[in-house]
N, C-alpha and C positions, 0 to 999 in steps of 0.2 A: 327411602333418603333422597332422591333426587329434588331439586325446586322445591325447598322450603324456605319458608319465610316464619322465625320467633321474636314474637314480641316477649320482654322480658329481660331479666338481669344473666348476661351470657356464661357467667361462671358455674350456675348450675345445669343451663342446656351442655354446655361441654363436655360436664360430670357425666350427663346423660349418654355421649355419643361412645359407641365401640372402638377400641383400639386399633389403629393405623386402618381408616378406610378413607383416606380425603387427598387428593392429587397434590393440592396445592392452595395455600391459605394467603390474603392478602389482606393484612388490617392498616386500618387509618386508627387509631386511637386519639381521643383525645391527645391536645398536645399540653397539656399542662401551663397555659399562656397565664390563668391569675385571674381570666378573664373572663365575662358571659358572653360566648362567641353569637351572632343574630347577623339576620339578611332578613331587607323589606324588599316586596318584592310590590315593584310598583308599573302602573299604565299612565300612560301619556294622551289625552285627547284635546284638540284646539279650542281655545277659548281666548275672548277677547282679554276676559278676568284672570286667566293663569298664570301660575308660582313661574313659570318659568319663559324662556326666551331661547326660540331655535335661527332657522335659516331664514336670511331676511326679518327678524325681528320679527318673527309670528309669535306669540304667544299659545303658553301649554300649558293646561291642569295637570297637576301630578295627582293619582288615584291612587292610593296602597291599595292592595288586592289581599296580602297576607305577611306576616312576619314570624318569621321563628328562631328561636335562640336554645342556648343550655349551660351551664355554668360550670367550663374546663375551669376547675383548684381541685385539688387534691392535696391533703395534707404529707401525706406518703405513695410519689408516685407510682415506685418501683415497689412498693408492697400490693398496690392496687394491679400494676403489672403483673407481678410475677406468676401465682396460683394458676391465671387465665394464659400464660405463655406455655408453662409447664402442659396444660392440658394440650394445646396447639401441639407440640412436639409429639406428646402422645397419641394427638387423633392422627397425624399424619403418616399418609404411607412411607415404606420403608424409602423409597428413591423419590417422596414429597420434598416440596417446597415454600420456607416460608417468607413473601414482603412484609418487612414493618416499617412503616411508610410514617415517618415523626421532623419534627426540624430544630435548629440548631441548638434549640435550652435544653433538649433531654439525650439526644442523641450521642452521646457519649456514654451517659450512664445505661441507656439503655442497652449500648452496646457491650458494655460488661458484665451487665445481667444476662444476654443472650448467648453470649461466649460461655458461661456456665451453665447453662440449663443447653445446649446445643453442642457445646466443644467449639474450641476457636477453630478448628480446622473445617468446622461445616460454616465458616466465615468465606462467603463467593465474591462477594461483591457490596461497596456502596458507593450505587446512583446517588446522579445529584440529579434531580428534578431543577432546571433554571428556569425563572420566567421575569417578565417586565413589567409590572402592573401595580398602579400602587404608589401611594406618598411615599419620598425621600427624603429623609431627614439628614441635616446638616453637620448630627454631632458625629458619624462615623459613617461606615460602608454600609450602604443603604443592605438589609437582607433580601436576597432575590431569590432564597433558593431552599426547597424541601431535602431533608434527606428519606433514603429510601435503602433498608438494609436484606441482603438479600442472604435466606442460610439455607442449606442445603440439608436434611437429615443421614445423608450419608455423603458425604463430599467426594467420591467414587463413585456414584453411581446416580445419577439425577436427570431430569428428564430439559435438555435447551436445545431449540429447536432454529438452530441456526438459519436454515433457509427460509424458514417461514417468518422472518421478522421486517416489515417493513424497511426500506430504505431510505438514506436522508441523502438531498444533493450535496455534495462535495463544494467547499468552502472557494477552492480554485479547482475546479473543473477542466484548465485550458491543461493540469497541469498534470494529467490520469490518461489522457484520451479519451477519442469519440467514445468508444463502447461502454469502460469505466463510469465516465458521466453521465451516459442515459440509465447505467443500471443502477448507479447511485452508490453508497456507502453504510455499511454497520454500524446504526447507532455506537457511540462508547458508552461508559460507565458515566456520563454528564448528557441531560434529556432537556436540549429545548424547545419545550410547549409552552402556549401560551396557558390560562389560565381557562376556566369558560368564561367564554363571552357574554354581559348581559344582556344582548339581544339576543342570543344564541335559542336554536329550538333544543341545544340540549340542556338548559339554564332550567331548577328545580326551584331555587331559590333560596333550598338549605345551604345553612351556613359554610359549611365546611367540605362543599360537594367538590372533588376531583374531576378533573379532565375523561371523559372513554379512551382518548390517544394512550393518555401514561397506562391506564387499565388495560387495555384492549391489550398493549404490549409488553403487558406483563406476564396475558393468562396466555395468549402468541404462544410466547416463547420458552414459558414454565409449564406447559400440560398440552395435553392431546384432545383431537375432538371425542366429546364424550366423559369425560374427567369427570372429576368433581372438586367443584371451585368451594372452599371454605370463607368470606368476612363476618366477621363475631363482631365487628365495630362498625354497622353496613350504612347507618347513616342512610344517604339522600337512593344506596340502590345504584349507585356505577357498577360495581362488581354482575348483579343482575339482570344489568341491559347486557352486558360486555357478552358475559354467560352467554347470551339466547341469540346473540349478533354472531358467536365464534363456536355455534351447536356443540356450547358447556353446558354439565348442569352444576345448579349451586343448592348453597346453604346460607343462609343470612339470618343475621342473629340481633337489634337492637332493642334499646331499653325505652327507647324518645317516643312519646303518643305520636308527636310533627314528623320523628323520621317516618313509622310508618304510613302514616296520612302519605306524606312523600312515595315513598314507595309503592304503595295501592295505586294512585294513581297514576306510576310511570310505568308498570308492569301489570298494569290491571288486563291489557291486553294479552293475555297467557293464561289460558286455561290449565295449569299442567299446575299451576303454586300453589302448594298448600299451605293456606295460614292456621299458624297455631300460636298458642299462647305461651308463653316460659314456663306456666303454672303443668302445664300438660306433661313434663318430662320432669315434676319431684318426685322422688323417692324410689328415681328407676338411674341408681348411680353407678359409673364404671372406674369412678377415680380410683389409682394406683395408692 
């Protein structure tokens, strides 16, 4: 089951998996914003008749390379999530963890559902990923964070690699001494991290792509080299790239053809990956 990418509805694929075989699950499901999520990739070239003005008044022409998107609306969001989260609980190993990435609109309802499935004692952390980018409303405090809920299947026995986690600078290094300042500090449950920059080599053009830095921190902390990581809302394949970099194995699932196209381009350098249709697992169910 190592390094597989499934194209299809994640529920039947999840139901085909055996019990307790995944070490870590990270999912970033659609946020139920009620809108169509889109992202357009562009390139600019120098042109006297261009539609953009750059440094010292130089003109540039915009060329649209691609446009990706999907509908982000559910009549009953929790009814959509619940069977998938129950399968997530089933396929997790006894010492496994789930990281559930969502935003402020749905996080409170999702936490109640996850408490029911995993148990309230299995809730370990709510991580706030804070960023500073995009438009700012003048009608309320601008929302500039996502929520990541961390649940351990067994709250008394789970992986947390404290010493392997990347350190961050102290805000007041002069107060802690040179040795501590040089080492940095462990991140708290509030993570300040930029979104994927527009001009970054990391950028794929997928509408809801998450930064490698966020995913790598989660995978480093809550799995070991050689472990199996599952993402059944795989999107642009960030979990796959992070696993390759960190010597983990992965299973990715998505039913958006544009997501699969992005993942093929992003992960094509790894010959170990199996690319499978979701229909390959129909009729083989381990559902409880």
